C-alpha positions in Angstrom: 155.7 107.5 76.4 152.6 109.0 76.3 151.8 113.0 76.2 149.0 115.2 77.9 146.5 116.6 75.1 145.9 120.0 77.1 142.3 121.3 77.0 143.5 124.6 74.3 144.5 122.2 71.9 141.1 120.8 71.4 139.7 124.0 71.2 141.9 125.3 68.6 141.6 122.2 66.6 137.7 122.5 67.0 137.5 126.3 66.5 138.1 126.4 62.1 137.9 130.3 62.8 140.5 130.6 65.1 143.6 131.5 63.9 145.5 128.6 65.5 143.4 126.5 63.8 145.8 124.9 61.1 148.8 124.8 63.9 146.5 122.6 66.3 145.0 120.3 63.8 148.7 120.0 62.1 150.4 118.9 65.5 147.7 116.2 66.0 148.1 114.7 62.9 151.9 114.7 63.4 152.0 113.0 66.6 149.4 110.5 64.9 152.1 110.2 62.3 154.8 109.5 64.8 152.8 107.0 66.8 152.2 109.1 69.7 150.6 108.0 72.2 148.1 111.3 73.1 146.0 111.3 76.4 143.7 112.9 78.1 142.4 113.4 81.3 138.7 114.4 82.6 139.9 117.9 83.4 140.4 118.7 79.8 137.2 117.3 78.7 135.4 119.3 81.4 137.5 122.3 80.5 136.8 121.5 77.1 133.1 121.7 77.8 132.7 124.8 79.5 134.7 126.9 76.7 132.7 124.7 73.8 129.1 125.7 75.2 130.0 129.5 76.3 128.8 132.1 74.1 131.3 133.6 71.6 130.9 137.0 73.4 132.7 135.5 76.5 135.1 133.5 74.4 133.6 130.8 73.6 132.7 128.1 70.9 128.7 128.6 71.7 128.4 125.2 70.8 125.0 123.5 71.4 124.7 121.0 74.2 124.4 118.0 71.1 127.6 119.6 69.1 129.5 119.4 72.5 128.7 116.3 73.3 129.4 115.1 69.4 133.1 116.9 69.7 134.0 115.1 73.2 132.9 111.8 71.7 135.5 112.5 68.6 137.8 113.2 71.0 137.5 110.2 73.4 137.2 108.1 70.2 140.5 109.6 69.1 142.3 109.8 72.2 142.6 107.3 75.4 141.4 108.5 78.8 143.3 108.5 81.3 140.2 108.1 84.3 140.8 110.1 87.7 141.9 107.9 90.7 142.8 108.1 94.2 146.0 109.9 95.4 145.5 112.8 92.1 143.8 114.7 95.2 147.6 114.2 97.4 149.8 114.9 94.4 147.7 118.1 93.8 148.3 119.3 97.5 151.7 118.4 97.5 152.0 120.3 94.0 150.3 123.4 94.8 152.2 123.8 98.1 155.6 123.0 96.8 155.2 125.3 94.2 153.6 127.6 96.2 150.5 127.6 93.6 148.0 130.4 94.0 144.9 131.4 92.2 143.3 129.7 89.1 147.3 128.0 88.3 145.5 125.5 90.6 143.9 124.0 87.5 147.6 123.8 86.1 148.6 122.1 89.4 146.0 119.7 89.0 146.8 118.3 85.4 150.4 117.8 86.4 148.9 115.8 89.3 146.6 113.6 87.2 150.0 113.0 85.0 152.0 112.1 87.6 149.4 109.1 88.9 149.2 107.9 85.0 153.2 108.4 84.9 152.7 110.7 82.3 155.8 113.4 81.6 154.8 114.6 78.6 152.3 117.6 77.7 151.2 119.7 74.5 150.2 123.3 75.1 149.8 126.5 73.5 150.9 128.0 77.3 154.1 126.7 77.4 155.0 129.5 80.4 151.9 128.3 82.4 153.4 125.3 83.8 157.2 126.4 83.8 156.7 126.1 87.4 156.3 121.9 87.2 160.1 120.7 86.4 158.4 117.4 86.9 157.4 117.4 83.7 158.5 118.1 80.2 156.0 120.4 77.9 156.0 121.4 74.1 154.1 123.5 72.0 152.8 122.6 69.1 155.2 124.8 67.0 158.2 122.7 68.8 156.0 119.3 67.8 156.2 120.7 63.9 159.6 121.9 64.4 160.6 118.1 65.6 161.1 118.4 69.1 159.6 116.5 70.9 161.7 113.0 71.4 
């Protein structure tokens, strides 16, 4: 069974100065040690790029283009990418209508649609509550993984 890594996991693991850096990296190591199939979707990489290249004063990492590219290469070498496929839009549209999603949470619905397209039912994120509206998936925080909650 696969588990999708949310953008915030990659960002915290990439930012040595963040107070959740150690938790993110330890969680990724635990998943690796447990032979969990961690996966990414293109949206996670797009979002990573946006924050990684954004200035620090607007909550970014302020990486250069070359450093951001290297970081993405690191993540795509470490984890399998599930490519966007036909049908994701229709799944997304169904999710936003079924769960009455408005505004920014539509990005979360897009992740869930990609998960459904690829039959991924688990998500790792620091923002567990953002996905409460989607009973279609199981959502885990890094802290839950570190305490052995993932089954």
